[in-house]
PDB file as gemmi writes it, atoms N, CA and C in Angstrom:
CRYST1    1.000    1.000    1.000  90.00  90.00  90.00 P 1                      
ATOM      1  N   MET A   1      63.566  51.834  69.414  1.00  0.00           N  
ATOM      2  CA  MET A   1      62.691  52.981  69.530  1.00  0.00           C  
ATOM      3  C   MET A   1      63.098  53.881  70.696  1.00  0.00           C  
ATOM      4  N   PHE A   2      63.429  53.193  71.793  1.00  0.00           N  
ATOM      5  CA  PHE A   2      63.817  53.962  72.972  1.00  0.00           C  
ATOM      6  C   PHE A   2      65.072  54.800  72.700  1.00  0.00           C  
ATOM      7  N   LEU A   3      66.041  54.230  72.001  1.00  0.00           N  
ATOM      8  CA  LEU A   3      67.271  54.932  71.659  1.00  0.00           C  
ATOM      9  C   LEU A   3      66.996  56.131  70.758  1.00  0.00           C  
ATOM     10  N   VAL A   4      66.136  55.987  69.781  1.00  0.00           N  
ATOM     11  CA  VAL A   4      65.786  57.074  68.882  1.00  0.00           C  
ATOM     12  C   VAL A   4      65.085  58.192  69.662  1.00  0.00           C  
ATOM     13  N   ALA A   5      64.165  57.814  70.530  1.00  0.00           N  
ATOM     14  CA  ALA A   5      63.453  58.812  71.335  1.00  0.00           C  
ATOM     15  C   ALA A   5      64.415  59.555  72.259  1.00  0.00           C  
ATOM     16  N   THR A   6      65.361  58.863  72.825  1.00  0.00           N  
ATOM     17  CA  THR A   6      66.349  59.479  73.711  1.00  0.00           C  
ATOM     18  C   THR A   6      67.232  60.459  72.949  1.00  0.00           C  
ATOM     19  N   LEU A   7      67.714  60.073  71.785  1.00  0.00           N  
ATOM     20  CA  LEU A   7      68.574  60.948  70.998  1.00  0.00           C  
ATOM     21  C   LEU A   7      67.817  62.184  70.522  1.00  0.00           C  
ATOM     22  N   ILE A   8      66.562  62.011  70.135  1.00  0.00           N  
ATOM     23  CA  ILE A   8      65.771  63.164  69.692  1.00  0.00           C  
ATOM     24  C   ILE A   8      65.511  64.105  70.861  1.00  0.00           C  
ATOM     25  N   SER A   9      65.199  63.569  72.050  1.00  0.00           N  
ATOM     26  CA  SER A   9      64.935  64.433  73.206  1.00  0.00           C  
ATOM     27  C   SER A   9      66.215  65.139  73.671  1.00  0.00           C  
ATOM     28  N   MET A  10      67.349  64.502  73.548  1.00  0.00           N  
ATOM     29  CA  MET A  10      68.612  65.133  73.949  1.00  0.00           C  
ATOM     30  C   MET A  10      69.000  66.243  72.971  1.00  0.00           C  
ATOM     31  N   SER A  11      68.709  66.066  71.707  1.00  0.00           N  
ATOM     32  CA  SER A  11      69.074  67.079  70.723  1.00  0.00           C  
ATOM     33  C   SER A  11      68.221  68.329  70.868  1.00  0.00           C  
ATOM     34  N   ALA A  12      67.063  68.226  71.481  1.00  0.00           N  
ATOM     35  CA  ALA A  12      66.202  69.389  71.678  1.00  0.00           C  
ATOM     36  C   ALA A  12      66.804  70.353  72.702  1.00  0.00           C  
ATOM     37  N   TYR A  13      67.629  69.872  73.613  1.00  0.00           N  
ATOM     38  CA  TYR A  13      68.210  70.711  74.663  1.00  0.00           C  
ATOM     39  C   TYR A  13      69.577  71.282  74.295  1.00  0.00           C  
ATOM     40  N   TRP A  14      70.141  70.854  73.235  1.00  0.00           N  
ATOM     41  CA  TRP A  14      71.453  71.334  72.849  1.00  0.00           C  
ATOM     42  C   TRP A  14      71.348  72.740  72.309  1.00  0.00           C  
ATOM     43  N   VAL A  15      72.259  73.573  72.722  1.00  0.00           N  
ATOM     44  CA  VAL A  15      72.316  74.946  72.230  1.00  0.00           C  
ATOM     45  C   VAL A  15      73.551  75.053  71.353  1.00  0.00           C  
ATOM     46  N   PRO A  16      73.407  75.597  70.174  1.00  0.00           N  
ATOM     47  CA  PRO A  16      74.587  75.703  69.318  1.00  0.00           C  
ATOM     48  C   PRO A  16      75.643  76.619  69.943  1.00  0.00           C  
ATOM     49  N   ALA A  17      76.864  76.251  69.765  1.00  0.00           N  
ATOM     50  CA  ALA A  17      77.972  77.040  70.306  1.00  0.00           C  
ATOM     51  C   ALA A  17      78.200  78.285  69.463  1.00  0.00           C  
ATOM     52  N   ARG A  18      78.554  79.375  70.125  1.00  0.00           N  
ATOM     53  CA  ARG A  18      78.865  80.624  69.426  1.00  0.00           C  
ATOM     54  C   ARG A  18      80.326  80.955  69.664  1.00  0.00           C  
ATOM     55  N   ALA A  19      80.965  81.362  68.644  1.00  0.00           N  
ATOM     56  CA  ALA A  19      82.369  81.746  68.743  1.00  0.00           C  
ATOM     57  C   ALA A  19      82.520  83.175  68.267  1.00  0.00           C  
ATOM     58  N   SER A  20      83.402  83.899  68.947  1.00  0.00           N  
ATOM     59  CA  SER A  20      83.693  85.268  68.526  1.00  0.00           C  
ATOM     60  C   SER A  20      85.156  85.566  68.834  1.00  0.00           C  
ATOM     61  N   MET A  21      85.650  86.611  68.235  1.00  0.00           N  
ATOM     62  CA  MET A  21      87.036  87.007  68.434  1.00  0.00           C  
ATOM     63  C   MET A  21      87.175  87.747  69.765  1.00  0.00           C  
ATOM     64  N   LEU A  22      88.251  87.478  70.464  1.00  0.00           N  
ATOM     65  CA  LEU A  22      88.577  88.184  71.693  1.00  0.00           C  
ATOM     66  C   LEU A  22      89.742  89.107  71.406  1.00  0.00           C  
ATOM     67  N   GLY A  23      89.603  90.331  71.831  1.00  0.00           N  
ATOM     68  CA  GLY A  23      90.691  91.271  71.658  1.00  0.00           C  
ATOM     69  C   GLY A  23      91.762  91.073  72.711  1.00  0.00           C  
ATOM     70  N   THR A  24      92.956  91.515  72.422  1.00  0.00           N  
ATOM     71  CA  THR A  24      94.060  91.390  73.363  1.00  0.00           C  
ATOM     72  C   THR A  24      93.773  92.151  74.648  1.00  0.00           C  
ATOM     73  N   ALA A  25      93.175  93.318  74.526  1.00  0.00           N  
ATOM     74  CA  ALA A  25      92.872  94.126  75.711  1.00  0.00           C  
ATOM     75  C   ALA A  25      91.903  93.407  76.633  1.00  0.00           C  
ATOM     76  N   GLN A  26      90.938  92.727  76.073  1.00  0.00           N  
ATOM     77  CA  GLN A  26      89.960  92.008  76.884  1.00  0.00           C  
ATOM     78  C   GLN A  26      90.621  90.847  77.626  1.00  0.00           C  
ATOM     79  N   VAL A  27      91.489  90.126  76.961  1.00  0.00           N  
ATOM     80  CA  VAL A  27      92.174  89.005  77.594  1.00  0.00           C  
ATOM     81  C   VAL A  27      93.102  89.509  78.689  1.00  0.00           C  
ATOM     82  N   LEU A  28      93.837  90.584  78.403  1.00  0.00           N  
ATOM     83  CA  LEU A  28      94.746  91.126  79.404  1.00  0.00           C  
ATOM     84  C   LEU A  28      94.003  91.677  80.608  1.00  0.00           C  
ATOM     85  N   LYS A  29      92.854  92.276  80.373  1.00  0.00           N  
ATOM     86  CA  LYS A  29      92.068  92.824  81.475  1.00  0.00           C  
ATOM     87  C   LYS A  29      91.590  91.715  82.398  1.00  0.00           C  
ATOM     88  N   GLU A  30      91.188  90.599  81.821  1.00  0.00           N  
ATOM     89  CA  GLU A  30      90.720  89.475  82.621  1.00  0.00           C  
ATOM     90  C   GLU A  30      91.848  88.862  83.438  1.00  0.00           C  
ATOM     91  N   ASN A  31      93.055  88.862  82.903  1.00  0.00           N  
ATOM     92  CA  ASN A  31      94.185  88.248  83.599  1.00  0.00           C  
ATOM     93  C   ASN A  31      94.962  89.245  84.453  1.00  0.00           C  
ATOM     94  N   ALA A  32      94.627  90.519  84.397  1.00  0.00           N  
ATOM     95  CA  ALA A  32      95.407  91.540  85.106  1.00  0.00           C  
ATOM     96  C   ALA A  32      95.369  91.342  86.610  1.00  0.00           C  
ATOM     97  N   GLN A  33      94.230  90.973  87.143  1.00  0.00           N  
ATOM     98  CA  GLN A  33      94.125  90.806  88.593  1.00  0.00           C  
ATOM     99  C   GLN A  33      94.996  89.650  89.079  1.00  0.00           C  
ATOM    100  N   ASP A  34      95.027  88.557  88.321  1.00  0.00           N  
ATOM    101  CA  ASP A  34      95.893  87.442  88.700  1.00  0.00           C  
ATOM    102  C   ASP A  34      97.356  87.838  88.613  1.00  0.00           C  
ATOM    103  N   LEU A  35      97.711  88.599  87.586  1.00  0.00           N  
ATOM    104  CA  LEU A  35      99.092  89.056  87.449  1.00  0.00           C  
ATOM    105  C   LEU A  35      99.466  90.003  88.575  1.00  0.00           C  
ATOM    106  N   ASN A  36      98.544  90.898  88.961  1.00  0.00           N  
ATOM    107  CA  ASN A  36      98.815  91.817  90.058  1.00  0.00           C  
ATOM    108  C   ASN A  36      99.002  91.065  91.372  1.00  0.00           C  
ATOM    109  N   ARG A  37      98.172  90.062  91.622  1.00  0.00           N  
ATOM    110  CA  ARG A  37      98.333  89.247  92.839  1.00  0.00           C  
ATOM    111  C   ARG A  37      99.681  88.527  92.824  1.00  0.00           C  
ATOM    112  N   ASP A  38     100.069  88.011  91.666  1.00  0.00           N  
ATOM    113  CA  ASP A  38     101.367  87.340  91.559  1.00  0.00           C  
ATOM    114  C   ASP A  38     102.513  88.310  91.811  1.00  0.00           C  
ATOM    115  N   ARG A  39     102.382  89.556  91.327  1.00  0.00           N  
ATOM    116  CA  ARG A  39     103.425  90.558  91.573  1.00  0.00           C  
ATOM    117  C   ARG A  39     103.550  90.880  93.062  1.00  0.00           C  
ATOM    118  N   ILE A  40     102.405  90.977  93.737  1.00  0.00           N  
ATOM    119  CA  ILE A  40     102.430  91.273  95.173  1.00  0.00           C  
ATOM    120  C   ILE A  40     103.037  90.100  95.931  1.00  0.00           C  
ATOM    121  N   HIS A  41     102.683  88.875  95.531  1.00  0.00           N  
ATOM    122  CA  HIS A  41     103.274  87.700  96.175  1.00  0.00           C  
ATOM    123  C   HIS A  41     104.790  87.663  95.965  1.00  0.00           C  
ATOM    124  N   ALA A  42     105.239  87.998  94.767  1.00  0.00           N  
ATOM    125  CA  ALA A  42     106.676  88.033  94.491  1.00  0.00           C  
ATOM    126  C   ALA A  42     107.357  89.108  95.327  1.00  0.00           C  
ATOM    127  N   PHE A  43     106.682  90.245  95.512  1.00  0.00           N  
ATOM    128  CA  PHE A  43     107.233  91.308  96.352  1.00  0.00           C  
ATOM    129  C   PHE A  43     107.353  90.837  97.799  1.00  0.00           C  
ATOM    130  N   LEU A  44     106.365  90.099  98.274  1.00  0.00           N  
ATOM    131  CA  LEU A  44     106.405  89.591  99.644  1.00  0.00           C  
ATOM    132  C   LEU A  44     107.456  88.509  99.835  1.00  0.00           C  
ATOM    133  N   GLU A  45     107.912  87.886  98.752  1.00  0.00           N  
ATOM    134  CA  GLU A  45     108.943  86.856  98.832  1.00  0.00           C  
ATOM    135  C   GLU A  45     110.350  87.429  99.006  1.00  0.00           C  
ATOM    136  N   ARG A  46     110.526  88.699  98.705  1.00  0.00           N  
ATOM    137  CA  ARG A  46     111.858  89.301  98.810  1.00  0.00           C  
ATOM    138  C   ARG A  46     112.339  89.287 100.250  1.00  0.00           C  
ATOM    139  N   GLU A  47     113.624  89.066 100.412  1.00  0.00           N  
ATOM    140  CA  GLU A  47     114.207  88.892 101.747  1.00  0.00           C  
ATOM    141  C   GLU A  47     114.059  90.136 102.619  1.00  0.00           C  
ATOM    142  N   GLU A  48     114.307  91.314 102.046  1.00  0.00           N  
ATOM    143  CA  GLU A  48     114.210  92.535 102.851  1.00  0.00           C  
ATOM    144  C   GLU A  48     112.764  92.835 103.247  1.00  0.00           C  
ATOM    145  N   VAL A  49     111.821  92.454 102.398  1.00  0.00           N  
ATOM    146  CA  VAL A  49     110.402  92.655 102.729  1.00  0.00           C  
ATOM    147  C   VAL A  49     110.001  91.691 103.839  1.00  0.00           C  
ATOM    148  N   ARG A  50     110.443  90.443 103.745  1.00  0.00           N  
ATOM    149  CA  ARG A  50     110.142  89.474 104.806  1.00  0.00           C  
ATOM    150  C   ARG A  50     110.735  89.918 106.139  1.00  0.00           C  
ATOM    151  N   ALA A  51     111.960  90.460 106.100  1.00  0.00           N  
ATOM    152  CA  ALA A  51     112.590  90.919 107.336  1.00  0.00           C  
ATOM    153  C   ALA A  51     111.801  92.075 107.951  1.00  0.00           C  
ATOM    154  N   GLN A  52     111.337  93.003 107.119  1.00  0.00           N  
ATOM    155  CA  GLN A  52     110.567  94.130 107.634  1.00  0.00           C  
ATOM    156  C   GLN A  52     109.218  93.669 108.178  1.00  0.00           C  
ATOM    157  N   LEU A  53     108.589  92.717 107.502  1.00  0.00           N  
ATOM    158  CA  LEU A  53     107.320  92.186 107.999  1.00  0.00           C  
ATOM    159  C   LEU A  53     107.498  91.516 109.350  1.00  0.00           C  
ATOM    160  N   GLN A  54     108.584  90.761 109.493  1.00  0.00           N  
ATOM    161  CA  GLN A  54     108.838  90.101 110.776  1.00  0.00           C  
ATOM    162  C   GLN A  54     109.160  91.122 111.855  1.00  0.00           C  
ATOM    163  N   ALA A  55     109.817  92.236 111.475  1.00  0.00           N  
ATOM    164  CA  ALA A  55     110.077  93.296 112.454  1.00  0.00           C  
ATOM    165  C   ALA A  55     108.770  93.920 112.936  1.00  0.00           C  
ATOM    166  N   TRP A  56     107.766  93.931 112.077  1.00  0.00           N  
ATOM    167  CA  TRP A  56     106.454  94.457 112.453  1.00  0.00           C  
ATOM    168  C   TRP A  56     105.591  93.405 113.140  1.00  0.00           C  
ATOM    169  N   GLY A  57     106.079  92.154 113.188  1.00  0.00           N  
ATOM    170  CA  GLY A  57     105.332  91.084 113.832  1.00  0.00           C  
ATOM    171  C   GLY A  57     104.331  90.394 112.936  1.00  0.00           C  
ATOM    172  N   VAL A  58     104.539  90.463 111.623  1.00  0.00           N  
ATOM    173  CA  VAL A  58     103.630  89.832 110.664  1.00  0.00           C  
ATOM    174  C   VAL A  58     104.378  88.703 109.966  1.00  0.00           C  
ATOM    175  N   ASP A  59     103.772  87.527 109.965  1.00  0.00           N  
ATOM    176  CA  ASP A  59     104.355  86.381 109.272  1.00  0.00           C  
ATOM    177  C   ASP A  59     104.147  86.538 107.771  1.00  0.00           C  
ATOM    178  N   GLY A  60     105.104  86.096 106.969  1.00  0.00           N  
ATOM    179  CA  GLY A  60     105.009  86.217 105.518  1.00  0.00           C  
ATOM    180  C   GLY A  60     103.828  85.452 104.938  1.00  0.00           C  
ATOM    181  N   GLU A  61     103.561  84.266 105.477  1.00  0.00           N  
ATOM    182  CA  GLU A  61     102.438  83.468 104.985  1.00  0.00           C  
ATOM    183  C   GLU A  61     101.103  84.121 105.339  1.00  0.00           C  
ATOM    184  N   THR A  62     101.058  84.767 106.492  1.00  0.00           N  
ATOM    185  CA  THR A  62      99.841  85.492 106.880  1.00  0.00           C  
ATOM    186  C   THR A  62      99.599  86.656 105.929  1.00  0.00           C  
ATOM    187  N   ALA A  63     100.668  87.340 105.563  1.00  0.00           N  
ATOM    188  CA  ALA A  63     100.542  88.460 104.632  1.00  0.00           C  
ATOM    189  C   ALA A  63     100.041  87.978 103.270  1.00  0.00           C  
ATOM    190  N   LYS A  64     100.542  86.831 102.816  1.00  0.00           N  
ATOM    191  CA  LYS A  64     100.081  86.276 101.538  1.00  0.00           C  
ATOM    192  C   LYS A  64      98.600  85.901 101.603  1.00  0.00           C  
ATOM    193  N   ALA A  65      98.192  85.332 102.727  1.00  0.00           N  
ATOM    194  CA  ALA A  65      96.787  84.970 102.884  1.00  0.00           C  
ATOM    195  C   ALA A  65      95.899  86.218 102.863  1.00  0.00           C  
ATOM    196  N   ARG A  66      96.393  87.290 103.442  1.00  0.00           N  
ATOM    197  CA  ARG A  66      95.626  88.538 103.433  1.00  0.00           C  
ATOM    198  C   ARG A  66      95.548  89.123 102.026  1.00  0.00           C  
ATOM    199  N   VAL A  67      96.613  88.984 101.264  1.00  0.00           N  
ATOM    200  CA  VAL A  67      96.586  89.468  99.873  1.00  0.00           C  
ATOM    201  C   VAL A  67      95.543  88.693  99.078  1.00  0.00           C  
ATOM    202  N   ASP A  68      95.427  87.399  99.323  1.00  0.00           N  
ATOM    203  CA  ASP A  68      94.443  86.584  98.606  1.00  0.00           C  
ATOM    204  C   ASP A  68      93.009  86.985  98.955  1.00  0.00           C  
ATOM    205  N   GLN A  69      92.803  87.592 100.114  1.00  0.00           N  
ATOM    206  CA  GLN A  69      91.467  88.000 100.527  1.00  0.00           C  
ATOM    207  C   GLN A  69      91.101  89.407 100.079  1.00  0.00           C  
ATOM    208  N   LEU A  70      92.037  90.141  99.478  1.00  0.00           N  
ATOM    209  CA  LEU A  70      91.767  91.507  99.033  1.00  0.00           C  
ATOM    210  C   LEU A  70      90.837  91.514  97.823  1.00  0.00           C  
ATOM    211  N   THR A  71      90.108  92.610  97.668  1.00  0.00           N  
ATOM    212  CA  THR A  71      89.265  92.766  96.478  1.00  0.00           C  
ATOM    213  C   THR A  71      90.149  93.113  95.287  1.00  0.00           C  
ATOM    214  N   ASP A  72      89.597  93.013  94.090  1.00  0.00           N  
ATOM    215  CA  ASP A  72      90.355  93.324  92.880  1.00  0.00           C  
ATOM    216  C   ASP A  72      90.805  94.774  92.862  1.00  0.00           C  
ATOM    217  N   GLU A  73      89.971  95.673  93.353  1.00  0.00           N  
ATOM    218  CA  GLU A  73      90.329  97.096  93.379  1.00  0.00           C  
ATOM    219  C   GLU A  73      91.498  97.352  94.336  1.00  0.00           C  
ATOM    220  N   GLU A  74      91.486  96.706  95.490  1.00  0.00           N  
ATOM    221  CA  GLU A  74      92.586  96.877  96.444  1.00  0.00           C  
ATOM    222  C   GLU A  74      93.884  96.313  95.886  1.00  0.00           C  
ATOM    223  N   VAL A  75      93.800  95.194  95.191  1.00  0.00           N  
ATOM    224  CA  VAL A  75      94.993  94.600  94.574  1.00  0.00           C  
ATOM    225  C   VAL A  75      95.554  95.538  93.512  1.00  0.00           C  
ATOM    226  N   SER A  76      94.679  96.154  92.716  1.00  0.00           N  
ATOM    227  CA  SER A  76      95.135  97.101  91.689  1.00  0.00           C  
ATOM    228  C   SER A  76      95.820  98.309  92.325  1.00  0.00           C  
ATOM    229  N   ASP A  77      95.272  98.815  93.421  1.00  0.00           N  
ATOM    230  CA  ASP A  77      95.883  99.956  94.109  1.00  0.00           C  
ATOM    231  C   ASP A  77      97.271  99.609  94.638  1.00  0.00           C  
ATOM    232  N   ILE A  78      97.406  98.444  95.248  1.00  0.00           N  
ATOM    233  CA  ILE A  78      98.701  98.036  95.798  1.00  0.00           C  
ATOM    234  C   ILE A  78      99.708  97.824  94.675  1.00  0.00           C  
ATOM    235  N   ALA A  79      99.286  97.196  93.590  1.00  0.00           N  
ATOM    236  CA  ALA A  79     100.203  96.972  92.458  1.00  0.00           C  
ATOM    237  C   ALA A  79     100.646  98.301  91.858  1.00  0.00           C  
ATOM    238  N   ALA A  80      99.758  99.286  91.805  1.00  0.00           N  
ATOM    239  CA  ALA A  80     100.133 100.607  91.297  1.00  0.00           C  
ATOM    240  C   ALA A  80     101.140 101.271  92.232  1.00  0.00           C  
ATOM    241  N   ARG A  81     100.976 101.079  93.522  1.00  0.00           N  
ATOM    242  CA  ARG A  81     101.938 101.649  94.474  1.00  0.00           C  
ATOM    243  C   ARG A  81     103.301 100.980  94.364  1.00  0.00           C  
ATOM    244  N   LEU A  82     103.316  99.684  94.043  1.00  0.00           N  
ATOM    245  CA  LEU A  82     104.594  98.988  93.857  1.00  0.00           C  
ATOM    246  C   LEU A  82     105.380  99.596  92.700  1.00  0.00           C  
ATOM    247  N   ASP A  83     104.665 100.066  91.674  1.00  0.00           N  
ATOM    248  CA  ASP A  83     105.330 100.675  90.526  1.00  0.00           C  
ATOM    249  C   ASP A  83     105.955 102.014  90.869  1.00  0.00           C  
ATOM    250  N   THR A  84     105.436 102.710  91.893  1.00  0.00           N  
ATOM    251  CA  THR A  84     105.950 104.034  92.233  1.00  0.00           C  
ATOM    252  C   THR A  84     107.028 103.993  93.301  1.00  0.00           C  
ATOM    253  N   LEU A  85     107.319 102.825  93.871  1.00  0.00           N  
ATOM    254  CA  LEU A  85     108.352 102.739  94.894  1.00  0.00           C  
ATOM    255  C   LEU A  85     109.722 102.974  94.263  1.00  0.00           C  
ATOM    256  N   PRO A  86     110.650 103.577  95.020  1.00  0.00           N  
ATOM    257  CA  PRO A  86     111.991 103.781  94.463  1.00  0.00           C  
ATOM    258  C   PRO A  86     112.680 102.440  94.229  1.00  0.00           C  
ATOM    259  N   ALA A  87     113.453 102.393  93.176  1.00  0.00           N  
ATOM    260  CA  ALA A  87     114.102 101.144  92.788  1.00  0.00           C  
ATOM    261  C   ALA A  87     115.214 100.748  93.738  1.00  0.00           C  
ATOM    262  N   GLY A  88     115.887 101.703  94.292  1.00  0.00           N  
ATOM    263  CA  GLY A  88     116.962 101.394  95.223  1.00  0.00           C  
ATOM    264  C   GLY A  88     117.456 102.649  95.894  1.00  0.00           C  
ATOM    265  N   GLY A  89     117.587 102.600  97.187  1.00  0.00           N  
ATOM    266  CA  GLY A  89     118.064 103.759  97.909  1.00  0.00           C  
ATOM    267  C   GLY A  89     116.956 104.736  98.216  1.00  0.00           C  
ATOM    268  N   ASP A  90     117.382 105.871  98.751  1.00  0.00           N  
ATOM    269  CA  ASP A  90     116.399 106.880  99.120  1.00  0.00           C  
ATOM    270  C   ASP A  90     116.642 108.155  98.332  1.00  0.00           C  
ATOM    271  N   ALA A  91     115.829 109.146  98.549  1.00  0.00           N  
ATOM    272  CA  ALA A  91     115.919 110.401  97.795  1.00  0.00           C  
ATOM    273  C   ALA A  91     117.175 111.177  98.160  1.00  0.00           C  
ATOM    274  N   LEU A  92     117.643 111.049  99.386  1.00  0.00           N  
ATOM    275  CA  LEU A  92     118.847 111.773  99.809  1.00  0.00           C  
ATOM    276  C   LEU A  92     120.053 111.366  98.969  1.00  0.00           C  
ATOM    277  N   GLY A  93     120.199 110.088  98.706  1.00  0.00           N  
ATOM    278  CA  GLY A  93     121.303 109.612  97.881  1.00  0.00           C  
ATOM    279  C   GLY A  93     121.230 110.158  96.463  1.00  0.00           C  
ATOM    280  N   ALA A  94     120.039 110.224  95.913  1.00  0.00           N  
ATOM    281  CA  ALA A  94     119.864 110.760  94.561  1.00  0.00           C  
ATOM    282  C   ALA A  94     120.193 112.249  94.523  1.00  0.00           C  
ATOM    283  N   ILE A  95     119.755 112.981  95.538  1.00  0.00           N  
ATOM    284  CA  ILE A  95     120.022 114.421  95.594  1.00  0.00           C  
ATOM    285  C   ILE A  95     121.515 114.673  95.733  1.00  0.00           C  
ATOM    286  N   LEU A  96     122.177 113.911  96.593  1.00  0.00           N  
ATOM    287  CA  LEU A  96     123.626 114.082  96.754  1.00  0.00           C  
ATOM    288  C   LEU A  96     124.370 113.723  95.471  1.00  0.00           C  
ATOM    289  N   GLY A  97     123.922 112.699  94.779  1.00  0.00           N  
ATOM    290  CA  GLY A  97     124.558 112.318  93.524  1.00  0.00           C  
ATOM    291  C   GLY A  97     124.427 113.397  92.461  1.00  0.00           C  
ATOM    292  N   VAL A  98     123.247 113.987  92.349  1.00  0.00           N  
ATOM    293  CA  VAL A  98     123.034 115.056  91.368  1.00  0.00           C  
ATOM    294  C   VAL A  98     123.856 116.283  91.745  1.00  0.00           C  
ATOM    295  N   ALA A  99     123.903 116.626  93.037  1.00  0.00           N  
ATOM    296  CA  ALA A  99     124.688 117.785  93.480  1.00  0.00           C  
ATOM    297  C   ALA A  99     126.170 117.578  93.189  1.00  0.00           C  
ATOM    298  N   LEU A 100     126.676 116.357  93.416  1.00  0.00           N  
ATOM    299  CA  LEU A 100     128.076 116.059  93.125  1.00  0.00           C  
ATOM    300  C   LEU A 100     128.354 116.145  91.623  1.00  0.00           C  
ATOM    301  N   LEU A 101     127.447 115.670  90.806  1.00  0.00           N  
ATOM    302  CA  LEU A 101     127.611 115.738  89.359  1.00  0.00           C  
ATOM    303  C   LEU A 101     127.651 117.191  88.884  1.00  0.00           C  
ATOM    304  N   ILE A 102     126.754 118.020  89.402  1.00  0.00           N  
ATOM    305  CA  ILE A 102     126.744 119.437  89.029  1.00  0.00           C  
ATOM    306  C   ILE A 102     128.026 120.123  89.470  1.00  0.00           C  
ATOM    307  N   PHE A 103     128.508 119.803  90.689  1.00  0.00           N  
ATOM    308  CA  PHE A 103     129.750 120.389  91.178  1.00  0.00           C  
ATOM    309  C   PHE A 103     130.927 120.026  90.268  1.00  0.00           C  
ATOM    310  N   ILE A 104     131.004 118.764  89.864  1.00  0.00           N  
ATOM    311  CA  ILE A 104     132.115 118.332  89.000  1.00  0.00           C  
ATOM    312  C   ILE A 104     132.040 119.020  87.646  1.00  0.00           C  
ATOM    313  N   ILE A 105     130.852 119.146  87.081  1.00  0.00           N  
ATOM    314  CA  ILE A 105     130.708 119.820  85.782  1.00  0.00           C  
ATOM    315  C   ILE A 105     131.124 121.280  85.888  1.00  0.00           C  
ATOM    316  N   LEU A 106     130.663 121.956  86.944  1.00  0.00           N  
ATOM    317  CA  LEU A 106     131.047 123.361  87.123  1.00  0.00           C  
ATOM    318  C   LEU A 106     132.542 123.504  87.385  1.00  0.00           C  
ATOM    319  N   LEU A 107     133.138 122.587  88.120  1.00  0.00           N  
ATOM    320  CA  LEU A 107     134.575 122.630  88.383  1.00  0.00           C  
ATOM    321  C   LEU A 107     135.368 122.467  87.086  1.00  0.00           C  
ATOM    322  N   ILE A 108     134.957 121.538  86.246  1.00  0.00           N  
ATOM    323  CA  ILE A 108     135.662 121.325  84.976  1.00  0.00           C  
ATOM    324  C   ILE A 108     135.519 122.551  84.075  1.00  0.00           C  
ATOM    325  N   THR A 109     134.319 123.115  83.984  1.00  0.00           N  
ATOM    326  CA  THR A 109     134.148 124.306  83.145  1.00  0.00           C  
ATOM    327  C   THR A 109     134.901 125.497  83.712  1.00  0.00           C  
ATOM    328  N   ASP A 110     135.064 125.556  85.034  1.00  0.00           N  
ATOM    329  CA  ASP A 110     135.833 126.631  85.655  1.00  0.00           C  
ATOM    330  C   ASP A 110     137.325 126.463  85.368  1.00  0.00           C  
ATOM    331  N   ILE A 111     137.813 125.231  85.403  1.00  0.00           N  
ATOM    332  CA  ILE A 111     139.220 124.967  85.090  1.00  0.00           C  
ATOM    333  C   ILE A 111     139.511 125.310  83.633  1.00  0.00           C  
ATOM    334  N   LEU A 112     138.583 125.018  82.737  1.00  0.00           N  
ATOM    335  CA  LEU A 112     138.769 125.305  81.317  1.00  0.00           C  
ATOM    336  C   LEU A 112     138.603 126.787  80.998  1.00  0.00           C  
ATOM    337  N   GLY A 113     138.116 127.584  81.943  1.00  0.00           N  
ATOM    338  CA  GLY A 113     137.968 129.012  81.743  1.00  0.00           C  
ATOM    339  C   GLY A 113     136.641 129.406  81.124  1.00  0.00           C  
ATOM    340  N   VAL A 114     135.698 128.503  81.012  1.00  0.00           N  
ATOM    341  CA  VAL A 114     134.403 128.815  80.448  1.00  0.00           C  
ATOM    342  C   VAL A 114     133.559 129.594  81.452  1.00  0.00           C  
ATOM    343  N   THR A 115     133.642 129.221  82.721  1.00  0.00           N  
ATOM    344  CA  THR A 115     132.904 129.918  83.784  1.00  0.00           C  
ATOM    345  C   THR A 115     133.886 130.451  84.812  1.00  0.00           C  
ATOM    346  N   ASP A 116     133.400 131.308  85.694  1.00  0.00           N  
ATOM    347  CA  ASP A 116     134.212 131.847  86.787  1.00  0.00           C  
ATOM    348  C   ASP A 116     133.380 131.789  88.064  1.00  0.00           C  
ATOM    349  N   ILE A 117     133.231 130.586  88.600  1.00  0.00           N  
ATOM    350  CA  ILE A 117     132.368 130.376  89.759  1.00  0.00           C  
ATOM    351  C   ILE A 117     133.188 130.200  91.031  1.00  0.00           C  
ATOM    352  N   PHE A 118     134.215 129.374  90.981  1.00  0.00           N  
ATOM    353  CA  PHE A 118     134.996 129.052  92.174  1.00  0.00           C  
ATOM    354  C   PHE A 118     136.273 129.880  92.203  1.00  0.00           C  
ATOM    355  N   PRO A 119     136.491 130.655  93.282  1.00  0.00           N  
ATOM    356  CA  PRO A 119     137.698 131.488  93.348  1.00  0.00           C  
ATOM    357  C   PRO A 119     138.974 130.684  93.617  1.00  0.00           C  
ATOM    358  N   PHE A 120     138.869 129.495  94.135  1.00  0.00           N  
ATOM    359  CA  PHE A 120     140.037 128.680  94.460  1.00  0.00           C  
ATOM    360  C   PHE A 120     140.591 127.916  93.253  1.00  0.00           C  
ATOM    361  N   VAL A 121     139.950 127.989  92.121  1.00  0.00           N  
ATOM    362  CA  VAL A 121     140.375 127.255  90.933  1.00  0.00           C  
ATOM    363  C   VAL A 121     141.342 128.124  90.118  1.00  0.00           C  
ATOM    364  N   LYS A 122     142.497 127.510  89.775  1.00  0.00           N  
ATOM    365  CA  LYS A 122     143.455 128.185  88.932  1.00  0.00           C  
ATOM    366  C   LYS A 122     143.004 127.989  87.479  1.00  0.00           C  
ATOM    367  N   LYS A 123     142.783 129.080  86.804  1.00  0.00           N  
ATOM    368  CA  LYS A 123     142.244 129.046  85.433  1.00  0.00           C  
ATOM    369  C   LYS A 123     143.329 128.555  84.460  1.00  0.00           C  
ATOM    370  N   HIS A 124     142.902 127.793  83.510  1.00  0.00           N  
ATOM    371  CA  HIS A 124     143.775 127.278  82.476  1.00  0.00           C  
ATOM    372  C   HIS A 124     143.356 127.889  81.156  1.00  0.00           C  
ATOM    373  N   ARG A 125     144.171 128.776  80.608  1.00  0.00           N  
ATOM    374  CA  ARG A 125     143.834 129.446  79.349  1.00  0.00           C  
ATOM    375  C   ARG A 125     144.911 129.268  78.340  1.00  0.00           C  
TER     376      ARG A 125                                                      
END                                                                             
């Protein structure tokens, strides 16, 4: 009798489980903050970043601990800034590269006689 009474009383508290479909966007949104924190941690692991942090007097492990204490909004802002950083080099190198490319194109077109920009170029016709 006691067993029957126990099973009946336990079944009164059970709530039926509900299942529903989760969209990909919802799952990604929930995991985005963890992914952003992982990206920042990976950025802090880079050798040049560690060297710069040490030059500023900040230990790499301290920086990681501070990242873990940031709010989700701050983590999103930092991750967005990581996406806008230049991939390599500075803007001066890119500007010089584009200027050199334009100069070479104009020089070739001047040699071929298509343009007449540089007076020192002997025209080939």
